[in-house]
Each structure stands twice: as structure tokens, then as C-alpha cells.
A tleap script that builds the chain and sets N, CA, C and O, in Angstrom:
source leaprc.protein.ff14SB
mol = sequence {
  NMET TYR ARG ILE CYS GLU GLU TYR ARG PRO
  VAL GLN GLU PRO ALA LEU SER VAL GLY GLY
  SER GLU GLY GLU GLY ARG ALA PRO VAL ARG
  ASP LEU ILE HIE ALA VAL MET VAL GLU SER
  GLU GLY PHE TYR VAL ALA GLU CYS LEU GLU
  PHE PRO ILE VAL SER GLN GLY ALA THR VAL
  ASP GLU ALA LEU GLN ASN LEU ARG GLU ALA
  ILE GLY LEU TYR PHE GLU GLY GLU ASP PRO
  THR ALA LEU GLY ILE ALA PRO SER PRO ARG
  LEU SER ILE SER LEU GLU THR THR MET ALA
  PRO CVAL
}
set mol.1.N position { 58.639 292.326 33.682 }
set mol.1.CA position { 59.478 291.228 34.115 }
set mol.1.C position { 60.816 291.332 33.396 }
set mol.1.O position { 60.862 291.660 32.211 }
set mol.2.N position { 61.888 291.058 34.097 }
set mol.2.CA position { 63.228 291.147 33.530 }
set mol.2.C position { 63.810 289.760 33.399 }
set mol.2.O position { 63.673 288.919 34.287 }
set mol.3.N position { 64.463 289.537 32.272 }
set mol.3.CA position { 65.121 288.260 32.046 }
set mol.3.C position { 66.539 288.344 32.581 }
set mol.3.O position { 67.212 289.363 32.422 }
set mol.4.N position { 66.988 287.276 33.211 }
set mol.4.CA position { 68.343 287.254 33.748 }
set mol.4.C position { 69.366 287.225 32.616 }
set mol.4.O position { 70.359 287.950 32.660 }
set mol.5.N position { 69.137 286.413 31.632 }
set mol.5.CA position { 70.061 286.298 30.506 }
set mol.5.C position { 69.336 286.816 29.279 }
set mol.5.O position { 68.291 286.280 28.910 }
set mol.6.N position { 69.859 287.835 28.648 }
set mol.6.CA position { 69.110 288.552 27.639 }
set mol.6.C position { 68.824 287.776 26.364 }
set mol.6.O position { 67.660 287.680 25.974 }
set mol.7.N position { 69.801 287.234 25.713 }
set mol.7.CA position { 69.571 286.540 24.458 }
set mol.7.C position { 70.224 285.186 24.519 }
set mol.7.O position { 71.278 285.016 25.131 }
set mol.8.N position { 69.592 284.220 23.878 }
set mol.8.CA position { 70.201 282.909 23.785 }
set mol.8.C position { 70.936 282.812 22.466 }
set mol.8.O position { 70.359 283.041 21.403 }
set mol.9.N position { 72.186 282.479 22.536 }
set mol.9.CA position { 72.970 282.195 21.337 }
set mol.9.C position { 73.635 280.848 21.561 }
set mol.9.O position { 74.332 280.669 22.559 }
set mol.10.N position { 73.436 279.900 20.659 }
set mol.10.CA position { 74.058 278.589 20.866 }
set mol.10.C position { 75.577 278.697 20.879 }
set mol.10.O position { 76.152 279.548 20.200 }
set mol.11.N position { 76.218 277.839 21.646 }
set mol.11.CA position { 77.671 277.802 21.720 }
set mol.11.C position { 78.200 277.356 20.371 }
set mol.11.O position { 77.691 276.402 19.782 }
set mol.12.N position { 79.216 278.042 19.882 }
set mol.12.CA position { 79.787 277.700 18.591 }
set mol.12.C position { 80.640 276.450 18.715 }
set mol.12.O position { 81.330 276.264 19.717 }
set mol.13.N position { 80.598 275.611 17.725 }
set mol.13.CA position { 81.433 274.419 17.675 }
set mol.13.C position { 82.383 274.534 16.509 }
set mol.13.O position { 81.915 274.853 15.416 }
set mol.14.N position { 83.648 274.309 16.637 }
set mol.14.CA position { 84.338 274.087 17.888 }
set mol.14.C position { 84.450 275.384 18.685 }
set mol.14.O position { 84.295 276.474 18.135 }
set mol.15.N position { 84.716 275.261 19.970 }
set mol.15.CA position { 84.793 276.440 20.833 }
set mol.15.C position { 85.920 277.357 20.372 }
set mol.15.O position { 86.986 276.887 19.974 }
set mol.16.N position { 85.686 278.650 20.426 }
set mol.16.CA position { 86.709 279.625 20.099 }
set mol.16.C position { 87.783 279.586 21.168 }
set mol.16.O position { 87.512 279.239 22.317 }
set mol.17.N position { 88.981 279.935 20.797 }
set mol.17.CA position { 90.044 280.002 21.786 }
set mol.17.C position { 90.997 281.124 21.417 }
set mol.17.O position { 91.010 281.601 20.282 }
set mol.18.N position { 91.794 281.537 22.390 }
set mol.18.CA position { 92.689 282.675 22.213 }
set mol.18.C position { 94.130 282.200 22.277 }
set mol.18.O position { 94.502 281.461 23.188 }
set mol.19.N position { 94.944 282.620 21.314 }
set mol.19.CA position { 96.384 282.372 21.329 }
set mol.19.C position { 96.778 280.931 21.120 }
set mol.19.O position { 95.963 280.023 21.285 }
set mol.20.N position { 98.044 280.718 20.750 }
set mol.20.CA position { 98.585 279.370 20.573 }
set mol.20.C position { 97.975 278.641 19.401 }
set mol.20.O position { 97.118 279.175 18.697 }
set mol.21.N position { 98.421 277.421 19.197 }
set mol.21.CA position { 97.839 276.593 18.148 }
set mol.21.C position { 97.104 275.433 18.790 }
set mol.21.O position { 97.117 275.276 20.011 }
set mol.22.N position { 96.466 274.627 17.966 }
set mol.22.CA position { 95.622 273.544 18.459 }
set mol.22.C position { 96.349 272.725 19.524 }
set mol.22.O position { 97.461 272.250 19.296 }
set mol.23.N position { 95.716 272.563 20.690 }
set mol.23.CA position { 96.246 271.706 21.742 }
set mol.23.C position { 97.312 272.352 22.607 }
set mol.23.O position { 97.897 271.659 23.439 }
set mol.24.N position { 97.597 273.634 22.460 }
set mol.24.CA position { 98.644 274.281 23.246 }
set mol.24.C position { 98.099 275.048 24.441 }
set mol.24.O position { 98.688 276.060 24.822 }
set mol.25.N position { 97.010 274.615 25.045 }
set mol.25.CA position { 96.492 275.255 26.241 }
set mol.25.C position { 95.887 276.621 25.999 }
set mol.25.O position { 96.012 277.510 26.841 }
set mol.26.N position { 95.231 276.805 24.862 }
set mol.26.CA position { 94.603 278.083 24.571 }
set mol.26.C position { 93.423 278.320 25.513 }
set mol.26.O position { 92.697 277.391 25.867 }
set mol.27.N position { 93.249 279.567 25.905 }
set mol.27.CA position { 92.124 279.916 26.783 }
set mol.27.C position { 90.843 280.012 25.961 }
set mol.27.O position { 90.859 280.602 24.881 }
set mol.28.N position { 89.737 279.451 26.441 }
set mol.28.CA position { 88.475 279.567 25.711 }
set mol.28.C position { 87.952 281.003 25.757 }
set mol.28.O position { 88.193 281.738 26.715 }
set mol.29.N position { 87.238 281.380 24.712 }
set mol.29.CA position { 86.644 282.702 24.650 }
set mol.29.C position { 85.297 282.657 25.366 }
set mol.29.O position { 84.470 281.791 25.080 }
set mol.30.N position { 85.076 283.581 26.291 }
set mol.30.CA position { 83.820 283.638 27.046 }
set mol.30.C position { 82.733 284.249 26.185 }
set mol.30.O position { 82.979 285.175 25.411 }
set mol.31.N position { 81.540 283.725 26.328 }
set mol.31.CA position { 80.426 284.268 25.547 }
set mol.31.C position { 79.391 284.893 26.483 }
set mol.31.O position { 78.273 285.190 26.064 }
set mol.32.N position { 79.765 285.093 27.757 }
set mol.32.CA position { 78.843 285.635 28.750 }
set mol.32.C position { 79.575 286.635 29.647 }
set mol.32.O position { 80.630 286.330 30.204 }
set mol.33.N position { 79.000 287.829 29.778 }
set mol.33.CA position { 79.520 288.847 30.694 }
set mol.33.C position { 78.533 288.947 31.859 }
set mol.33.O position { 77.323 289.021 31.646 }
set mol.34.N position { 79.049 288.949 33.082 }
set mol.34.CA position { 78.214 289.021 34.277 }
set mol.34.C position { 78.223 290.432 34.851 }
set mol.34.O position { 79.245 291.119 34.834 }
set mol.35.N position { 77.070 290.851 35.359 }
set mol.35.CA position { 76.967 292.165 35.994 }
set mol.35.C position { 76.005 292.079 37.173 }
set mol.35.O position { 75.129 291.215 37.213 }
set mol.36.N position { 76.176 292.974 38.118 }
set mol.36.CA position { 75.284 293.079 39.272 }
set mol.36.C position { 74.692 294.478 39.245 }
set mol.36.O position { 75.398 295.459 39.008 }
set mol.37.N position { 73.380 294.563 39.491 }
set mol.37.CA position { 72.709 295.853 39.544 }
set mol.37.C position { 72.120 296.011 40.941 }
set mol.37.O position { 71.431 295.120 41.435 }
set mol.38.N position { 72.395 297.151 41.574 }
set mol.38.CA position { 71.871 297.425 42.910 }
set mol.38.C position { 71.183 298.783 42.918 }
set mol.38.O position { 71.538 299.684 42.158 }
set mol.39.N position { 70.196 298.909 43.789 }
set mol.39.CA position { 69.505 300.182 43.968 }
set mol.39.C position { 70.268 300.972 45.026 }
set mol.39.O position { 70.538 300.465 46.115 }
set mol.40.N position { 70.615 302.224 44.698 }
set mol.40.CA position { 71.405 303.035 45.608 }
set mol.40.C position { 71.000 304.496 45.493 }
set mol.40.O position { 71.185 305.111 44.443 }
set mol.41.N position { 70.457 305.047 46.549 }
set mol.41.CA position { 70.098 306.463 46.635 }
set mol.41.C position { 69.246 306.924 45.449 }
set mol.41.O position { 69.506 307.975 44.862 }
set mol.42.N position { 68.238 306.141 45.107 }
set mol.42.CA position { 67.311 306.516 44.057 }
set mol.42.C position { 67.760 306.184 42.644 }
set mol.42.O position { 67.042 306.472 41.686 }
set mol.43.N position { 68.927 305.588 42.499 }
set mol.43.CA position { 69.433 305.187 41.191 }
set mol.43.C position { 69.712 303.694 41.197 }
set mol.43.O position { 69.836 303.075 42.254 }
set mol.44.N position { 69.809 303.131 40.011 }
set mol.44.CA position { 70.233 301.740 39.854 }
set mol.44.C position { 71.645 301.769 39.296 }
set mol.44.O position { 71.897 302.369 38.252 }
set mol.45.N position { 72.568 301.117 40.000 }
set mol.45.CA position { 73.972 301.088 39.606 }
set mol.45.C position { 74.278 299.686 39.106 }
set mol.45.O position { 74.021 298.705 39.804 }
set mol.46.N position { 74.832 299.586 37.887 }
set mol.46.CA position { 75.178 298.304 37.279 }
set mol.46.C position { 76.692 298.225 37.126 }
set mol.46.O position { 77.328 299.144 36.609 }
set mol.47.N position { 77.260 297.103 37.586 }
set mol.47.CA position { 78.708 296.921 37.549 }
set mol.47.C position { 79.045 295.560 36.965 }
set mol.47.O position { 78.521 294.539 37.411 }
set mol.48.N position { 79.929 295.546 35.958 }
set mol.48.CA position { 80.401 294.287 35.392 }
set mol.48.C position { 81.363 293.631 36.368 }
set mol.48.O position { 82.125 294.309 37.057 }
set mol.49.N position { 81.321 292.311 36.420 }
set mol.49.CA position { 82.193 291.599 37.339 }
set mol.49.C position { 83.543 291.253 36.710 }
set mol.49.O position { 84.537 291.132 37.426 }
set mol.50.N position { 83.596 291.091 35.390 }
set mol.50.CA position { 84.845 290.702 34.735 }
set mol.50.C position { 85.669 291.886 34.243 }
set mol.50.O position { 86.874 291.748 34.032 }
set mol.51.N position { 85.047 293.039 34.057 }
set mol.51.CA position { 85.730 294.203 33.489 }
set mol.51.C position { 85.421 295.442 34.324 }
set mol.51.O position { 84.385 295.487 34.988 }
set mol.52.N position { 86.298 296.451 34.305 }
set mol.52.CA position { 86.060 297.670 35.088 }
set mol.52.C position { 85.044 298.587 34.405 }
set mol.52.O position { 85.387 299.666 33.921 }
set mol.53.N position { 83.794 298.137 34.376 }
set mol.53.CA position { 82.730 298.890 33.713 }
set mol.53.C position { 81.600 299.093 34.715 }
set mol.53.O position { 81.072 298.128 35.269 }
set mol.54.N position { 81.231 300.351 34.947 }
set mol.54.CA position { 80.147 300.691 35.865 }
set mol.54.C position { 79.270 301.736 35.187 }
set mol.54.O position { 79.769 302.637 34.512 }
set mol.55.N position { 77.961 301.607 35.373 }
set mol.55.CA position { 77.026 302.578 34.813 }
set mol.55.C position { 75.854 302.722 35.772 }
set mol.55.O position { 75.763 301.991 36.758 }
set mol.56.N position { 74.964 303.655 35.490 }
set mol.56.CA position { 73.801 303.846 36.355 }
set mol.56.C position { 72.643 304.394 35.542 }
set mol.56.O position { 72.803 304.799 34.391 }
set mol.57.N position { 71.466 304.398 36.169 }
set mol.57.CA position { 70.280 304.971 35.547 }
set mol.57.C position { 69.207 305.179 36.589 }
set mol.57.O position { 69.265 304.600 37.675 }
set mol.58.N position { 68.228 306.002 36.266 }
set mol.58.CA position { 67.130 306.283 37.195 }
set mol.58.C position { 66.171 305.102 37.309 }
set mol.58.O position { 65.468 304.962 38.310 }
set mol.59.N position { 66.143 304.250 36.278 }
set mol.59.CA position { 65.292 303.051 36.284 }
set mol.59.C position { 66.156 301.850 35.922 }
set mol.59.O position { 67.292 302.004 35.472 }
set mol.60.N position { 65.610 300.656 36.121 }
set mol.60.CA position { 66.326 299.438 35.745 }
set mol.60.C position { 66.595 299.444 34.240 }
set mol.60.O position { 67.702 299.134 33.800 }
set mol.61.N position { 65.578 299.799 33.457 }
set mol.61.CA position { 65.746 299.827 32.001 }
set mol.61.C position { 66.829 300.813 31.565 }
set mol.61.O position { 67.640 300.502 30.693 }
set mol.62.N position { 66.841 301.987 32.165 }
set mol.62.CA position { 67.846 302.989 31.817 }
set mol.62.C position { 69.241 302.518 32.218 }
set mol.62.O position { 70.195 302.697 31.461 }
set mol.63.N position { 69.366 301.922 33.392 }
set mol.63.CA position { 70.665 301.412 33.843 }
set mol.63.C position { 71.160 300.311 32.911 }
set mol.63.O position { 72.349 300.249 32.598 }
set mol.64.N position { 70.250 299.439 32.465 }
set mol.64.CA position { 70.622 298.365 31.546 }
set mol.64.C position { 71.067 298.943 30.205 }
set mol.64.O position { 72.081 298.518 29.650 }
set mol.65.N position { 70.320 299.900 29.687 }
set mol.65.CA position { 70.687 300.540 28.417 }
set mol.65.C position { 72.052 301.230 28.534 }
set mol.65.O position { 72.884 301.122 27.634 }
set mol.66.N position { 72.275 301.936 29.645 }
set mol.66.CA position { 73.550 302.619 29.858 }
set mol.66.C position { 74.701 301.628 30.017 }
set mol.66.O position { 75.816 301.893 29.567 }
set mol.67.N position { 74.432 300.480 30.659 }
set mol.67.CA position { 75.472 299.463 30.818 }
set mol.67.C position { 75.845 298.875 29.464 }
set mol.67.O position { 77.027 298.691 29.171 }
set mol.68.N position { 74.846 298.579 28.636 }
set mol.68.CA position { 75.138 298.062 27.286 }
set mol.68.C position { 76.011 299.051 26.515 }
set mol.68.O position { 76.976 298.660 25.857 }
set mol.69.N position { 75.664 300.327 26.603 }
set mol.69.CA position { 76.441 301.358 25.906 }
set mol.69.C position { 77.867 301.416 26.456 }
set mol.69.O position { 78.824 301.518 25.688 }
set mol.70.N position { 78.011 301.353 27.769 }
set mol.70.CA position { 79.340 301.409 28.395 }
set mol.70.C position { 80.189 300.199 27.987 }
set mol.70.O position { 81.388 300.336 27.746 }
set mol.71.N position { 79.577 299.031 27.913 }
set mol.71.CA position { 80.308 297.834 27.479 }
set mol.71.C position { 80.763 298.001 26.033 }
set mol.71.O position { 81.901 297.677 25.694 }
set mol.72.N position { 79.871 298.507 25.180 }
set mol.72.CA position { 80.232 298.752 23.789 }
set mol.72.C position { 81.388 299.724 23.660 }
set mol.72.O position { 82.290 299.511 22.850 }
set mol.73.N position { 81.371 300.793 24.452 }
set mol.73.CA position { 82.451 301.769 24.418 }
set mol.73.C position { 83.760 301.182 24.944 }
set mol.73.O position { 84.838 301.506 24.445 }
set mol.74.N position { 83.659 300.320 25.950 }
set mol.74.CA position { 84.857 299.694 26.528 }
set mol.74.C position { 85.581 298.842 25.484 }
set mol.74.O position { 86.810 298.838 25.417 }
set mol.75.N position { 84.803 298.120 24.669 }
set mol.75.CA position { 85.399 297.232 23.673 }
set mol.75.C position { 85.605 297.904 22.311 }
set mol.75.O position { 86.144 297.280 21.398 }
set mol.76.N position { 85.188 299.157 22.161 }
set mol.76.CA position { 85.308 299.860 20.892 }
set mol.76.C position { 86.772 299.944 20.461 }
set mol.76.O position { 87.636 300.362 21.233 }
set mol.77.N position { 87.034 299.545 19.227 }
set mol.77.CA position { 88.392 299.589 18.703 }
set mol.77.C position { 89.280 298.463 19.182 }
set mol.77.O position { 90.462 298.423 18.842 }
set mol.78.N position { 88.736 297.550 19.962 }
set mol.78.CA position { 89.501 296.404 20.482 }
set mol.78.C position { 89.047 295.131 19.782 }
set mol.78.O position { 87.936 295.066 19.255 }
set mol.79.N position { 89.900 294.131 19.779 }
set mol.79.CA position { 89.519 292.804 19.316 }
set mol.79.C position { 89.037 292.050 20.546 }
set mol.79.O position { 89.853 291.646 21.374 }
set mol.80.N position { 87.709 291.847 20.686 }
set mol.80.CA position { 87.202 291.203 21.905 }
set mol.80.C position { 87.804 289.825 22.152 }
set mol.80.O position { 88.005 289.435 23.302 }
set mol.81.N position { 88.094 289.081 21.078 }
set mol.81.CA position { 88.659 287.742 21.281 }
set mol.81.C position { 90.054 287.819 21.891 }
set mol.81.O position { 90.468 286.905 22.604 }
set mol.82.N position { 90.784 288.901 21.619 }
set mol.82.CA position { 92.104 289.079 22.238 }
set mol.82.C position { 91.960 289.297 23.745 }
set mol.82.O position { 92.893 289.040 24.506 }
set mol.83.N position { 90.789 289.771 24.170 }
set mol.83.CA position { 90.516 289.976 25.595 }
set mol.83.C position { 89.762 288.797 26.206 }
set mol.83.O position { 89.360 288.846 27.369 }
set mol.84.N position { 89.570 287.732 25.412 }
set mol.84.CA position { 88.912 286.532 25.922 }
set mol.84.C position { 87.400 286.571 25.863 }
set mol.84.O position { 86.737 285.802 26.560 }
set mol.85.N position { 86.832 287.461 25.039 }
set mol.85.CA position { 85.376 287.604 24.941 }
set mol.85.C position { 84.939 287.356 23.500 }
set mol.85.O position { 85.610 287.783 22.561 }
set mol.86.N position { 83.815 286.665 23.330 }
set mol.86.CA position { 83.245 286.440 22.012 }
set mol.86.C position { 82.833 287.780 21.398 }
set mol.86.O position { 82.553 288.726 22.134 }
set mol.87.N position { 82.789 287.879 20.063 }
set mol.87.CA position { 82.420 289.146 19.416 }
set mol.87.C position { 81.032 289.674 19.816 }
set mol.87.O position { 80.843 290.889 19.875 }
set mol.88.N position { 80.074 288.807 20.087 }
set mol.88.CA position { 78.723 289.230 20.498 }
set mol.88.C position { 78.332 288.481 21.767 }
set mol.88.O position { 77.525 287.553 21.716 }
set mol.89.N position { 78.900 288.879 22.908 }
set mol.89.CA position { 78.619 288.139 24.146 }
set mol.89.C position { 77.206 288.391 24.666 }
set mol.89.O position { 76.576 289.392 24.324 }
set mol.90.N position { 76.722 287.480 25.488 }
set mol.90.CA position { 75.458 287.663 26.193 }
set mol.90.C position { 75.761 288.416 27.488 }
set mol.90.O position { 76.911 288.478 27.925 }
set mol.91.N position { 74.722 288.987 28.097 }
set mol.91.CA position { 74.879 289.739 29.341 }
set mol.91.C position { 73.946 289.154 30.387 }
set mol.91.O position { 72.732 289.106 30.186 }
set mol.92.N position { 74.508 288.709 31.501 }
set mol.92.CA position { 73.730 288.140 32.599 }
set mol.92.C position { 73.784 289.122 33.764 }
set mol.92.O position { 74.864 289.483 34.233 }
set mol.93.N position { 72.589 289.558 34.237 }
set mol.93.CA position { 72.534 290.568 35.293 }
set mol.93.C position { 71.777 290.039 36.501 }
set mol.93.O position { 70.679 289.497 36.372 }
set mol.94.N position { 72.371 290.201 37.666 }
set mol.94.CA position { 71.687 289.911 38.929 }
set mol.94.C position { 71.231 291.240 39.506 }
set mol.94.O position { 72.018 292.181 39.613 }
set mol.95.N position { 69.966 291.314 39.874 }
set mol.95.CA position { 69.398 292.544 40.435 }
set mol.95.C position { 69.237 292.370 41.933 }
set mol.95.O position { 68.553 291.454 42.390 }
set mol.96.N position { 69.868 293.251 42.697 }
set mol.96.CA position { 69.761 293.236 44.146 }
set mol.96.C position { 68.912 294.432 44.546 }
set mol.96.O position { 69.185 295.556 44.126 }
set mol.97.N position { 67.882 294.198 45.358 }
set mol.97.CA position { 67.022 295.286 45.812 }
set mol.97.C position { 66.584 294.996 47.240 }
set mol.97.O position { 66.685 293.863 47.712 }
set mol.98.N position { 66.098 296.024 47.923 }
set mol.98.CA position { 65.638 295.848 49.296 }
set mol.98.C position { 64.187 295.361 49.288 }
set mol.98.O position { 63.428 295.619 48.353 }
set mol.99.N position { 63.837 294.668 50.332 }
set mol.99.CA position { 62.463 294.196 50.486 }
set mol.99.C position { 61.738 295.078 51.495 }
set mol.99.O position { 62.353 295.701 52.360 }
set mol.100.N position { 60.429 295.114 51.361 }
set mol.100.CA position { 59.625 295.813 52.373 }
set mol.100.C position { 59.746 295.034 53.690 }
set mol.100.O position { 59.932 293.817 53.678 }
set mol.101.N position { 59.640 295.729 54.810 }
set mol.101.CA position { 59.721 295.017 56.097 }
set mol.101.C position { 58.659 293.908 56.157 }
set mol.101.O position { 57.531 294.069 55.690 }
set mol.102.N position { 59.060 292.799 56.739 }
set mol.102.CA position { 58.154 291.645 56.851 }
set mol.102.C position { 57.387 291.662 58.128 }
set mol.102.O position { 56.584 290.763 58.378 }
savepdb mol mol.pdb
quit
């Protein structure tokens, strides 16, 4: 069984924000990255919705592991909060697959 949202982390108080000073319309830092995984030609392809990150694997588990690695590489050497993302974001994945004929 696969969990839609991998880990629960409570929202930090006060909420993190990017740029400006208190009350100047700072953008909140997101603590959740969304991705969609689809089955395609014998592979599972996982694509982030907020960032240009795509990965694949022969199984759902492999695709998920490869997506985590790709996300880590995408943010490597970057300040995630400068990009509007919390330092340790959660990952929410929707899995799309075909059904057997009814």
C-alpha cells in the first residue's frame, strides 16, 4: 500500500516567509511538493507539478526513489526558502494507472 503523503511534519509557527520584512506581503514558504506518477510503456514516470523535475523507474518504488533523488539534486546548492520551499518539504504523489476492462 502506498501513502499519498509520505511524512507528517507539523506546520511551523509562525509560518516561514520569503523576502521583505514583517507585514510587507512576504510569500509563505511551501512545505509540500506535488507530483503525478503515471504508468507508461512498462515504466512509471513521476513528474513534479511545481518544478521542472521528471524521473522514472521500472516499479512504483523505484520511480519514487528516483524522484526523491532528482528533487534533492534540483535543490542541491540552493537555498530552498529563496525558491519558496521549506528546507524539508513533504512529497504528495498522485498515482494514475489503467484499470482492467469492466
